[in-house]
Each structure stands twice: as structure tokens, then as C-alpha cells.
TIZATI-117086 format. One line per field, with one value per residue (C-alpha): residue number from 1; x, y, z. Coordinates in Angstrom, 2 decimals. Layout:
BEGIN
seq [NUM, ...] $
px [X, ...] $
py [Y, ...] $
pz [Z, ...] $
END
This chain:
BEGIN
seq [1, 2, 3, 4, 5, 6, 7, 8, 9, 10, 11, 12, 13, 14, 15, 16, 17, 18, 19, 20, 21, 22, 23, 24, 25, 26, 27, 28, 29, 30, 31, 32, 33, 34, 35, 36, 37, 38, 39, 40, 41, 42, 43, 44, 45, 46, 47, 48, 49, 50, 51, 52, 53, 54, 55, 56, 57, 58, 59, 60, 61, 62, 63, 64, 65, 66, 67, 68, 69, 70, 71, 72, 73, 74, 75, 76, 77, 78, 79, 80, 81, 82, 83, 84, 85, 86, 87, 88, 89, 90, 91, 92, 93, 94, 95, 96, 97, 98, 99, 100, 101, 102, 103, 104, 105, 106, 107, 108, 109, 110, 111, 112, 113, 114, 115, 116, 117, 118, 119, 120, 121, 122, 123, 124, 125, 126, 127, 128, 129, 130, 131, 132, 133, 134, 135, 136, 137, 138, 139, 140, 141, 142, 143, 144, 145, 146, 147, 148, 149, 150, 151, 152, 153, 154, 155, 156, 157, 158, 159, 160, 161, 162, 163, 164, 165, 166, 167, 168, 169, 170, 171, 172, 173, 174, 175, 176, 177, 178, 179, 180, 181, 182, 183, 184, 185, 186, 187, 188, 189, 190, 191, 192, 193, 194, 195, 196, 197, 198, 199, 200, 201, 202, 203, 204, 205, 206, 207, 208, 209, 210, 211, 212, 213, 214, 215, 216, 217, 218, 219, 220, 221, 222, 223, 224, 225, 226, 227, 228, 229, 230, 231, 232, 233, 234, 235, 236, 237, 238, 239, 240, 241] $
px [189.46, 189.27, 190.03, 193.33, 191.73, 190.42, 193.60, 195.79, 193.26, 193.47, 197.23, 197.32, 197.83, 194.82, 196.21, 196.39, 193.07, 191.80, 193.65, 191.97, 188.44, 188.64, 191.02, 190.51, 187.22, 185.43, 187.25, 185.09, 184.48, 186.01, 183.88, 186.36, 184.49, 185.40, 184.94, 187.21, 189.91, 189.40, 189.58, 192.86, 194.39, 193.44, 195.07, 198.23, 198.60, 198.06, 194.86, 193.24, 189.37, 188.08, 186.02, 183.16, 182.29, 179.53, 180.70, 182.40, 179.52, 177.00, 179.10, 179.48, 175.96, 175.23, 177.15, 176.19, 179.68, 178.95, 182.77, 183.53, 180.54, 181.93, 185.53, 184.88, 182.80, 185.45, 187.78, 185.11, 183.74, 180.53, 177.16, 173.56, 170.17, 171.31, 173.27, 170.05, 168.01, 170.79, 171.03, 167.10, 167.18, 169.55, 168.03, 171.17, 169.35, 172.19, 173.88, 170.34, 170.37, 173.89, 173.40, 170.27, 171.06, 174.44, 172.61, 172.43, 169.56, 166.88, 163.92, 160.97, 163.32, 164.29, 160.61, 160.00, 163.31, 162.46, 159.19, 160.01, 162.57, 160.59, 162.89, 160.36, 162.67, 164.07, 160.73, 159.54, 162.41, 162.10, 158.29, 158.65, 161.21, 159.10, 160.92, 159.13, 156.79, 156.05, 152.20, 152.93, 154.47, 151.32, 151.18, 154.69, 154.33, 151.35, 153.01, 155.93, 153.83, 155.41, 152.48, 154.53, 155.50, 151.78, 150.46, 152.64, 152.43, 148.59, 148.76, 151.08, 148.48, 149.76, 147.12, 144.57, 142.13, 141.07, 144.16, 145.62, 143.58, 143.85, 147.54, 147.75, 145.69, 147.44, 150.83, 149.15, 149.89, 146.94, 148.30, 148.04, 144.66, 143.32, 144.79, 143.19, 140.03, 139.91, 140.55, 137.60, 138.96, 136.31, 137.03, 135.48, 135.38, 138.82, 140.14, 138.73, 139.74, 143.32, 143.53, 142.32, 144.28, 147.56, 146.38, 146.37, 143.43, 143.86, 143.32, 140.49, 139.02, 139.35, 137.85, 134.80, 134.33, 134.21, 131.67, 133.93, 131.81, 132.92, 132.39, 130.55, 133.65, 135.69, 132.83, 132.57, 136.46, 136.28, 133.33, 135.40, 138.86, 139.90, 142.54, 140.38, 138.67, 134.75, 135.09, 137.26, 134.81, 131.87, 133.78, 134.50, 131.23, 129.03, 131.07, 129.84, 129.98] $
py [-162.00, -158.09, -157.08, -155.63, -152.03, -152.10, -153.41, -150.91, -147.89, -149.10, -148.80, -145.28, -142.34, -139.70, -137.50, -140.20, -141.20, -137.65, -137.64, -140.91, -139.57, -136.28, -136.50, -139.23, -139.79, -142.90, -145.05, -147.05, -145.54, -147.45, -147.40, -148.31, -148.77, -150.05, -153.52, -153.51, -151.79, -154.19, -157.40, -155.96, -155.26, -158.89, -160.46, -158.32, -159.74, -155.92, -156.62, -159.27, -160.01, -162.96, -165.00, -165.27, -161.60, -160.65, -157.02, -157.72, -159.53, -156.87, -154.09, -155.46, -156.07, -152.49, -151.05, -153.68, -155.04, -158.44, -158.80, -158.21, -160.35, -163.23, -162.70, -162.54, -165.63, -167.62, -166.39, -167.97, -164.87, -165.36, -163.89, -163.86, -162.42, -159.04, -159.52, -160.14, -157.25, -154.70, -155.86, -155.53, -152.01, -150.69, -152.26, -154.48, -157.57, -159.17, -159.39, -160.63, -163.56, -164.58, -164.55, -166.56, -168.95, -169.75, -170.60, -167.24, -167.32, -164.23, -163.21, -160.86, -157.94, -158.47, -158.02, -155.14, -153.27, -153.94, -152.58, -149.43, -148.32, -149.19, -151.74, -153.60, -156.26, -157.15, -157.55, -159.43, -161.94, -162.47, -162.98, -165.41, -167.39, -167.56, -165.39, -165.26, -162.43, -160.02, -159.10, -155.55, -155.55, -154.00, -151.23, -150.24, -149.99, -147.96, -145.69, -145.09, -144.37, -147.41, -148.45, -151.36, -152.94, -152.56, -153.94, -157.03, -157.73, -157.53, -160.01, -162.45, -162.25, -159.57, -157.96, -156.37, -154.33, -150.65, -149.74, -149.68, -147.04, -145.28, -145.30, -144.27, -141.22, -140.20, -140.23, -138.37, -140.93, -140.52, -143.38, -146.03, -144.54, -144.90, -148.62, -149.66, -148.03, -149.46, -153.12, -152.86, -151.99, -150.64, -147.25, -145.36, -141.69, -142.00, -141.63, -138.28, -137.21, -138.42, -136.83, -133.32, -133.54, -134.13, -131.34, -133.98, -132.54, -134.39, -137.40, -135.86, -134.84, -138.08, -139.98, -137.60, -137.99, -141.62, -141.98, -142.12, -140.63, -137.75, -137.46, -134.38, -133.02, -133.04, -131.47, -128.57, -127.95, -127.64, -125.11, -123.00, -123.49, -120.06, -121.32, -123.00, -121.54, -121.54, -123.85, -126.37, -126.23, -127.26, -129.91, -131.58, -130.91, -131.73, -133.74, -134.42, -137.90] $
pz [11.28, 10.15, 6.68, 5.75, 5.31, 8.77, 10.22, 8.32, 9.40, 12.86, 12.78, 11.44, 13.79, 13.96, 11.33, 8.60, 9.95, 9.10, 5.68, 4.68, 5.81, 4.26, 1.14, -1.00, -3.14, -3.38, -0.73, 1.57, 5.06, 7.79, 11.14, 13.92, 17.46, 20.80, 19.88, 16.96, 19.13, 21.68, 19.54, 17.68, 21.00, 22.32, 19.29, 19.74, 23.55, 24.55, 26.46, 28.30, 28.75, 30.23, 27.60, 29.95, 29.56, 27.20, 26.59, 23.41, 21.79, 23.10, 21.82, 18.18, 18.23, 19.28, 16.49, 13.80, 13.37, 12.15, 11.75, 15.21, 16.43, 14.44, 15.41, 19.14, 18.81, 17.24, 19.90, 22.36, 23.97, 25.49, 24.49, 26.30, 25.37, 25.36, 22.31, 20.53, 22.22, 21.69, 17.74, 17.68, 19.35, 16.95, 13.83, 13.02, 11.46, 10.31, 13.81, 15.15, 12.60, 13.17, 16.96, 17.08, 14.14, 16.10, 19.23, 21.31, 23.50, 23.25, 25.34, 24.92, 25.17, 21.61, 20.16, 22.91, 21.64, 17.83, 18.33, 20.51, 18.04, 14.85, 13.50, 11.59, 9.87, 13.21, 14.69, 11.79, 11.99, 15.74, 15.57, 12.63, 14.44, 17.55, 19.86, 23.10, 22.78, 25.45, 25.83, 25.55, 22.12, 20.37, 23.12, 22.72, 19.08, 19.35, 21.81, 19.69, 16.46, 14.75, 12.45, 10.63, 13.78, 15.26, 12.09, 12.17, 16.06, 15.51, 12.71, 14.82, 17.68, 20.04, 22.50, 20.74, 22.82, 23.48, 25.22, 21.95, 20.73, 23.89, 24.07, 20.35, 21.17, 24.47, 22.40, 19.38, 16.79, 14.55, 11.97, 14.92, 16.20, 12.47, 11.87, 15.32, 14.39, 10.88, 12.20, 14.48, 17.77, 20.17, 21.58, 24.59, 26.10, 27.34, 23.67, 23.23, 26.66, 26.19, 22.71, 24.29, 27.47, 25.42, 22.90, 19.67, 18.03, 14.69, 16.64, 18.34, 15.22, 13.62, 16.70, 16.90, 13.07, 13.11, 16.27, 19.29, 22.24, 24.37, 28.23, 29.69, 31.31, 28.12, 26.15, 28.88, 28.69, 24.91, 25.11, 27.77, 25.53, 24.47, 22.15, 20.17, 17.23, 16.88, 13.82, 15.46, 18.61, 16.13, 14.51, 17.98, 19.40, 16.49, 13.91, 10.38, 9.78] $
END
């Protein structure tokens, strides 16, 4: 059940809510979302929702409302893998923990969404508890520049090949490109080409300085590139190692 504070706040009209949010100092903020409203209305008999619906649990997980998630389950509302993936996507670890530890199923989207949004603690929890891993988890972490997620997914056995370096360069995530190189990933001419094509010159400079090969076409384009200063061209074409 909800706290008396949340119930009282929900019962207030908009003017009283505005007063509470703006005038008193050092009072706890009360965050009413649709999951709170629906559950309160259901308990009052003012709304009817089939308990086979997963919407309430998914909405509670989306907003990180653990109290709503617990209350919805006590009222026998259903949940499914989306409850876990939505919690992970929004970084709500406590909701993810509660769902998994109370029998909610999860799938590879839990890992994918956590890595995509950079929610390391959610990804770590999921991988540590053997959540079905999607074979693209390292790729999505690199694509989004989420280094902590990339590092942990790599340590837990996620795919580790030159595609990780290429994706990092394509998206301009120097931190991920550095990590992939420092961990011994091979790279090829595509890394320089992708960096140049997308104007990620910091990635291109790093790759060239550390021995990444460059194809003839990319070299010629750099030579003819009027936007690049002569000094930059020299660094890219003849890097000092």
C-alpha cells in the first residue's frame, strides 16, 4: 500500500499540489505518475483493469516506482519480460531486482536496453544473474559510447572482434576505440575510413598514431580536403608514433 503522504497528495486539488511543491521548504517531493493514479483509483473502485494486463507493472518499472510495482503484484496484476527490460532501460535497479527475484521472466532485451542507455548497474546485475545475453551487447555499448558497459560485457564474454573497433570509430566514441585497441582488438582500414567519413578526427588521429592502416582512397581524400589544416593532414598521413 502507499504511504499516507502519497495518498494525501493524490487527494489534493491542483492548487494545493502547487502550493506543496513551491512554498514549504525541506519537504519530500511526491512523484505521482499514472501507475500511482490507476492503483489508487482501482482500490477505490473507480477504475477496473483486468489483472491479466501487464501495463501497470510495466509502467511502474518505467518510472522506478517500486511501491507501485509491489502493490500491483499484491493485487495479482501480471508482468512479463517487458517489466524487466523497461526497468533496465530507465536505470531502475531496485525494480529490476524485485521483478527478477520474485519470478518475473527476462530476456536479452534487458541486457540490450541497459547497455544502450548506459545503465551499468542494471547491466551488471543482469549479466551476473545469467540473464540471457544478446550477442550484440558489446556492439550496442560501443555504438552508444558506454564504456563501463562495454568493458563489463567484454569481461563477461560478449562478442569481441574488429566490429567493436569499427562501430566505435563510426560513432565517434574515442573512449571505446581506445579500450578496444588497448585490449588487443585487431583493426583494419575500415576504422580510418569510417572515422574520416564521419569527421571523427580525434578517432582518426588516435588510430593512425597507433598504427591503424589507411586505404589509398581515404589518403587521397585527406590530401584534397580543403577543410583540414596542413598540420592535421601531416598527422593523419604521416603520424608520429
